[in-house]
C-alpha positions in Angstrom: 55.3 27.9 -15.6 55.8 26.2 -12.3 59.6 26.0 -12.7 60.1 29.8 -12.9 60.2 32.1 -9.9 58.9 35.6 -9.7 60.7 38.3 -7.7 59.2 41.8 -7.2 60.9 44.8 -5.7 60.8 48.6 -5.8 64.1 50.3 -6.6 64.9 54.0 -5.8 65.5 54.8 -9.5 63.4 56.5 -12.2 59.6 56.5 -11.9 58.4 53.7 -14.2 56.9 50.2 -14.3 59.7 48.0 -15.6 60.2 44.3 -16.1 63.5 42.6 -16.1 63.7 39.2 -17.8 66.4 37.4 -15.9 65.8 34.1 -17.7 67.6 32.5 -20.7 64.5 32.7 -22.8 62.7 35.4 -24.8 59.4 36.4 -23.1 56.2 38.2 -24.2 54.6 40.6 -21.6 51.1 42.0 -21.3 50.1 44.5 -18.6 46.7 45.5 -17.2 45.8 48.6 -15.1 43.1 51.1 -14.3 43.6 54.4 -16.0 41.6 57.6 -15.3 38.3 56.2 -16.4 38.5 52.4 -17.2 40.5 49.2 -17.1 43.0 48.8 -19.9 45.2 45.9 -21.1 48.2 46.4 -23.4 50.7 44.0 -25.0 52.9 42.7 -26.3 56.4 43.7 -25.1 59.0 41.2 -26.4 61.9 41.1 -24.0 65.1 39.2 -24.8 66.9 37.0 -22.3 68.7 38.9 -19.5 67.3 42.3 -20.4 64.9 45.0 -19.1 62.1 47.0 -20.6 59.9 49.9 -19.4 56.3 49.0 -19.7 54.7 52.2 -18.4 56.8 55.4 -18.3 56.4 58.0 -15.6 55.2 57.9 -12.0 52.8 55.1 -11.2 49.3 56.3 -10.5 47.7 53.0 -9.2 48.6 50.7 -6.4 47.8 47.5 -8.3 49.0 46.5 -11.7 48.6 43.1 -13.5 51.0 41.1 -15.6 50.9 38.1 -17.8 54.1 36.7 -19.4 54.7 33.8 -21.8 58.1 32.0 -22.4 58.6 32.0 -26.2 61.5 29.6 -26.2 60.7 26.9 -23.6 56.9 27.3 -23.3 55.0 28.0 -20.2 53.7 31.2 -18.7 53.5 33.5 -15.6 49.8 33.9 -14.9 47.3 34.4 -12.2 43.6 34.6 -11.3 42.8 38.2 -12.4 41.2 37.8 -15.8 41.6 40.4 -18.5 41.4 40.7 -22.2 44.3 40.0 -24.6 44.8 39.1 -28.3 47.6 37.5 -30.2 48.9 40.6 -31.9 49.9 44.0 -30.5 46.9 45.4 -28.6 45.4 48.1 -26.4 42.0 47.0 -25.1 39.6 49.1 -22.9 37.6 47.1 -20.4 38.1 43.7 -18.9 34.5 42.4 -19.1 33.1 40.0 -21.7 36.4 39.3 -23.4 35.2 36.3 -25.5 32.0 38.0 -26.6 34.0 41.0 -27.8 36.4 38.8 -29.8 39.3 38.8 -27.4 41.0 36.0 -25.4 40.3 35.8 -21.6 43.7 35.6 -19.9 44.7 35.2 -16.2 47.1 37.9 -15.0 48.9 38.0 -11.7 48.6 41.0 -9.4 51.4 43.3 -8.4 50.9 45.4 -5.3 53.2 48.3 -5.6 52.4 49.6 -2.1 51.7 53.0 -3.8 55.3 53.4 -4.8 56.0 55.8 -7.7 58.3 53.2 -9.4 58.3 49.4 -9.5 60.4 46.7 -11.2 59.4 43.1 -11.7 62.0 40.5 -12.2 61.2 37.2 -13.9 63.7 34.6 -12.8 64.4 30.9 -13.2 64.8 28.7 -10.2 68.2 28.8 -8.5 69.0 32.3 -9.7 69.4 35.2 -7.4 66.8 37.9 -7.5 65.9 41.1 -5.7 68.8 43.4 -6.5 67.9 46.6 -8.2 67.8 46.5 -12.0 70.1 48.7 -14.0 
């Protein structure tokens, strides 16, 4: 969704990967990351307007995480060029290769570079709204 801005920051709070939906719409979130032995994608977290949710609890173990978000109310998406597997209903999928052949959708995620921080918060914002302050 071209009209929506994305703001990333690392607060000095609890150790988690969190997302704050600072829009007036409900959004659906999928996350991709590498665990101990393979790539994994998980979804969907449904986050109401102006609220936050912890996607992964505990200290972050990777530098890079990947997110895909869809605006349920106005349409559009936050996406990128890192392709991973998803499906329409709640999912946990191991592996990011051959999504279509394995019966999944091939979805473009955007990359988050946490700089090896132990905690990170992503804020989805609409144009003209302030972002970058630590989330509650």
